[in-house]
TORKOL-4160 file (C-alpha; in steps of 0.2 Angstrom, whole numbers, padded with zeros to 4 digits, m for minus):
160
<pt num="1" X="m0035" Y="m0055" Z="m0045"/>
<pt num="2" X="m0051" Y="m0068" Z="m0042"/>
<pt num="3" X="m0064" Y="m0071" Z="m0054"/>
<pt num="4" X="m0082" Y="m0076" Z="m0046"/>
<pt num="5" X="m0101" Y="m0076" Z="m0054"/>
<pt num="6" X="m0111" Y="m0060" Z="m0053"/>
<pt num="7" X="m0124" Y="m0059" Z="m0039"/>
<pt num="8" X="m0138" Y="m0048" Z="m0040"/>
<pt num="9" X="m0130" Y="m0040" Z="m0026"/>
<pt num="10" X="m0116" Y="m0035" Z="m0038"/>
<pt num="11" X="m0127" Y="m0025" Z="m0048"/>
<pt num="12" X="m0124" Y="m0007" Z="m0044"/>
<pt num="13" X="m0104" Y="m0012" Z="m0046"/>
<pt num="14" X="m0108" Y="m0017" Z="m0062"/>
<pt num="15" X="m0119" Y="m0004" Z="m0066"/>
<pt num="16" X="m0104" Y="0006" Z="m0060"/>
<pt num="17" X="m0093" Y="m0001" Z="m0072"/>
<pt num="18" X="m0104" Y="m0003" Z="m0087"/>
<pt num="19" X="m0114" Y="0013" Z="m0088"/>
<pt num="20" X="m0097" Y="0025" Z="m0091"/>
<pt num="21" X="m0092" Y="0015" Z="m0108"/>
<pt num="22" X="m0110" Y="0014" Z="m0113"/>
<pt num="23" X="m0110" Y="0030" Z="m0111"/>
<pt num="24" X="m0096" Y="0036" Z="m0122"/>
<pt num="25" X="m0101" Y="0025" Z="m0135"/>
<pt num="26" X="m0084" Y="0021" Z="m0142"/>
<pt num="27" X="m0083" Y="0001" Z="m0139"/>
<pt num="28" X="m0099" Y="m0007" Z="m0139"/>
<pt num="29" X="m0114" Y="m0003" Z="m0151"/>
<pt num="30" X="m0127" Y="m0001" Z="m0138"/>
<pt num="31" X="m0139" Y="0015" Z="m0137"/>
<pt num="32" X="m0127" Y="0027" Z="m0126"/>
<pt num="33" X="m0142" Y="0034" Z="m0117"/>
<pt num="34" X="m0147" Y="0016" Z="m0111"/>
<pt num="35" X="m0154" Y="0016" Z="m0094"/>
<pt num="36" X="m0147" Y="0009" Z="m0077"/>
<pt num="37" X="m0160" Y="m0004" Z="m0080"/>
<pt num="38" X="m0158" Y="m0008" Z="m0095"/>
<pt num="39" X="m0139" Y="m0011" Z="m0097"/>
<pt num="40" X="m0140" Y="m0022" Z="m0080"/>
<pt num="41" X="m0154" Y="m0032" Z="m0089"/>
<pt num="42" X="m0144" Y="m0035" Z="m0105"/>
<pt num="43" X="m0127" Y="m0039" Z="m0095"/>
<pt num="44" X="m0136" Y="m0052" Z="m0084"/>
<pt num="45" X="m0148" Y="m0058" Z="m0096"/>
<pt num="46" X="m0154" Y="m0075" Z="m0093"/>
<pt num="47" X="m0144" Y="m0081" Z="m0109"/>
<pt num="48" X="m0127" Y="m0075" Z="m0101"/>
<pt num="49" X="m0118" Y="m0083" Z="m0086"/>
<pt num="50" X="m0110" Y="m0065" Z="m0081"/>
<pt num="51" X="m0093" Y="m0064" Z="m0069"/>
<pt num="52" X="m0084" Y="m0051" Z="m0060"/>
<pt num="53" X="m0067" Y="m0048" Z="m0057"/>
<pt num="54" X="m0062" Y="m0042" Z="m0039"/>
<pt num="55" X="m0045" Y="m0037" Z="m0032"/>
<pt num="56" X="m0043" Y="m0034" Z="m0015"/>
<pt num="57" X="m0058" Y="m0035" Z="m0013"/>
<pt num="58" X="m0066" Y="m0020" Z="m0026"/>
<pt num="59" X="m0074" Y="m0027" Z="m0042"/>
<pt num="60" X="m0066" Y="m0018" Z="m0056"/>
<pt num="61" X="m0070" Y="m0027" Z="m0069"/>
<pt num="62" X="m0086" Y="m0039" Z="m0078"/>
<pt num="63" X="m0088" Y="m0051" Z="m0092"/>
<pt num="64" X="m0102" Y="m0063" Z="m0098"/>
<pt num="65" X="m0100" Y="m0080" Z="m0107"/>
<pt num="66" X="m0115" Y="m0086" Z="m0119"/>
<pt num="67" X="m0117" Y="m0098" Z="m0133"/>
<pt num="68" X="m0113" Y="m0087" Z="m0148"/>
<pt num="69" X="m0127" Y="m0095" Z="m0157"/>
<pt num="70" X="m0141" Y="m0111" Z="m0156"/>
<pt num="71" X="m0142" Y="m0126" Z="m0163"/>
<pt num="72" X="m0126" Y="m0131" Z="m0173"/>
<pt num="73" X="m0118" Y="m0117" Z="m0169"/>
<pt num="74" X="m0119" Y="m0118" Z="m0148"/>
<pt num="75" X="m0101" Y="m0126" Z="m0147"/>
<pt num="76" X="m0092" Y="m0107" Z="m0152"/>
<pt num="77" X="m0097" Y="m0094" Z="m0138"/>
<pt num="78" X="m0095" Y="m0077" Z="m0138"/>
<pt num="79" X="m0090" Y="m0062" Z="m0122"/>
<pt num="80" X="m0089" Y="m0046" Z="m0120"/>
<pt num="81" X="m0078" Y="m0039" Z="m0107"/>
<pt num="82" X="m0078" Y="m0022" Z="m0096"/>
<pt num="83" X="m0066" Y="m0012" Z="m0083"/>
<pt num="84" X="m0069" Y="m0001" Z="m0071"/>
<pt num="85" X="m0060" Y="0014" Z="m0080"/>
<pt num="86" X="m0047" Y="0018" Z="m0065"/>
<pt num="87" X="m0042" Y="0003" Z="m0066"/>
<pt num="88" X="m0035" Y="0002" Z="m0082"/>
<pt num="89" X="m0015" Y="m0004" Z="m0086"/>
<pt num="90" X="m0017" Y="m0018" Z="m0073"/>
<pt num="91" X="m0020" Y="m0031" Z="m0083"/>
<pt num="92" X="m0040" Y="m0035" Z="m0081"/>
<pt num="93" X="m0046" Y="m0036" Z="m0097"/>
<pt num="94" X="m0032" Y="m0050" Z="m0101"/>
<pt num="95" X="m0034" Y="m0058" Z="m0084"/>
<pt num="96" X="m0052" Y="m0059" Z="m0089"/>
<pt num="97" X="m0051" Y="m0066" Z="m0106"/>
<pt num="98" X="m0040" Y="m0079" Z="m0102"/>
<pt num="99" X="m0052" Y="m0085" Z="m0086"/>
<pt num="100" X="m0067" Y="m0086" Z="m0097"/>
<pt num="101" X="m0057" Y="m0095" Z="m0111"/>
<pt num="102" X="m0053" Y="m0108" Z="m0096"/>
<pt num="103" X="m0071" Y="m0108" Z="m0091"/>
<pt num="104" X="m0077" Y="m0109" Z="m0110"/>
<pt num="105" X="m0067" Y="m0124" Z="m0110"/>
<pt num="106" X="m0075" Y="m0131" Z="m0094"/>
<pt num="107" X="m0091" Y="m0127" Z="m0101"/>
<pt num="108" X="m0088" Y="m0137" Z="m0116"/>
<pt num="109" X="m0087" Y="m0124" Z="m0130"/>
<pt num="110" X="m0073" Y="m0128" Z="m0142"/>
<pt num="111" X="m0073" Y="m0109" Z="m0149"/>
<pt num="112" X="m0073" Y="m0092" Z="m0143"/>
<pt num="113" X="m0079" Y="m0077" Z="m0155"/>
<pt num="114" X="m0081" Y="m0060" Z="m0153"/>
<pt num="115" X="m0092" Y="m0053" Z="m0166"/>
<pt num="116" X="m0090" Y="m0034" Z="m0167"/>
<pt num="117" X="m0072" Y="m0027" Z="m0159"/>
<pt num="118" X="m0072" Y="m0011" Z="m0167"/>
<pt num="119" X="m0057" Y="m0006" Z="m0175"/>
<pt num="120" X="m0053" Y="0010" Z="m0168"/>
<pt num="121" X="m0050" Y="0001" Z="m0151"/>
<pt num="122" X="m0034" Y="m0003" Z="m0154"/>
<pt num="123" X="m0028" Y="m0011" Z="m0139"/>
<pt num="124" X="m0042" Y="m0023" Z="m0138"/>
<pt num="125" X="m0038" Y="m0029" Z="m0156"/>
<pt num="126" X="m0020" Y="m0031" Z="m0151"/>
<pt num="127" X="m0023" Y="m0040" Z="m0133"/>
<pt num="128" X="m0036" Y="m0050" Z="m0143"/>
<pt num="129" X="m0022" Y="m0054" Z="m0155"/>
<pt num="130" X="m0009" Y="m0057" Z="m0142"/>
<pt num="131" X="m0023" Y="m0071" Z="m0134"/>
<pt num="132" X="m0022" Y="m0080" Z="m0150"/>
<pt num="133" X="m0037" Y="m0073" Z="m0159"/>
<pt num="134" X="m0038" Y="m0069" Z="m0177"/>
<pt num="135" X="m0047" Y="m0057" Z="m0186"/>
<pt num="136" X="m0057" Y="m0067" Z="m0199"/>
<pt num="137" X="m0069" Y="m0054" Z="m0205"/>
<pt num="138" X="m0071" Y="m0037" Z="m0207"/>
<pt num="139" X="m0088" Y="m0025" Z="m0207"/>
<pt num="140" X="m0082" Y="m0008" Z="m0217"/>
<pt num="141" X="m0091" Y="0007" Z="m0208"/>
<pt num="142" X="m0101" Y="m0003" Z="m0198"/>
<pt num="143" X="m0100" Y="0006" Z="m0181"/>
<pt num="144" X="m0106" Y="0026" Z="m0181"/>
<pt num="145" X="m0090" Y="0032" Z="m0169"/>
<pt num="146" X="m0094" Y="0046" Z="m0158"/>
<pt num="147" X="m0074" Y="0054" Z="m0162"/>
<pt num="148" X="m0069" Y="0046" Z="m0177"/>
<pt num="149" X="m0087" Y="0045" Z="m0186"/>
<pt num="150" X="m0088" Y="0027" Z="m0195"/>
<pt num="151" X="m0076" Y="0015" Z="m0193"/>
<pt num="152" X="m0074" Y="m0005" Z="m0196"/>
<pt num="153" X="m0080" Y="m0019" Z="m0184"/>
<pt num="154" X="m0070" Y="m0034" Z="m0185"/>
<pt num="155" X="m0076" Y="m0052" Z="m0181"/>
<pt num="156" X="m0064" Y="m0062" Z="m0171"/>
<pt num="157" X="m0061" Y="m0079" Z="m0167"/>
<pt num="158" X="m0049" Y="m0093" Z="m0159"/>
<pt num="159" X="m0052" Y="m0111" Z="m0156"/>
<pt num="160" X="m0051" Y="m0116" Z="m0138"/>
């Protein structure tokens, strides 16, 4: 597996990854009917560095890295990760997170924070905890899950 910076030519592959996850509405607080153009604009916005994960020449995952806050909080970064739905179980999420932490350290970030991890996304919560993230906050009923109704959102944090 190989991580590289996303290019304009990767937009269709990125869209194929992020659109099903956005439409599902179970793990990201984004409008489920978001257009492809708006989704790509969000994922590849100027305030983010966007990366893709290649496996055997295919793009199977993508993530972004950005400062979580400005000014005195800019030493803490934030990331978002998505994996192609048919690429589950291959370690892509873990690999992207590990690589993003190395990139973040190289960029001078001192910590990483996930602002809104959906508590019903048990696999992600377990993975982030296994990679050293602590749950530092809980927002009761903050996310309206399409199947489970109102569930908690977690704030997760680790130093780098």
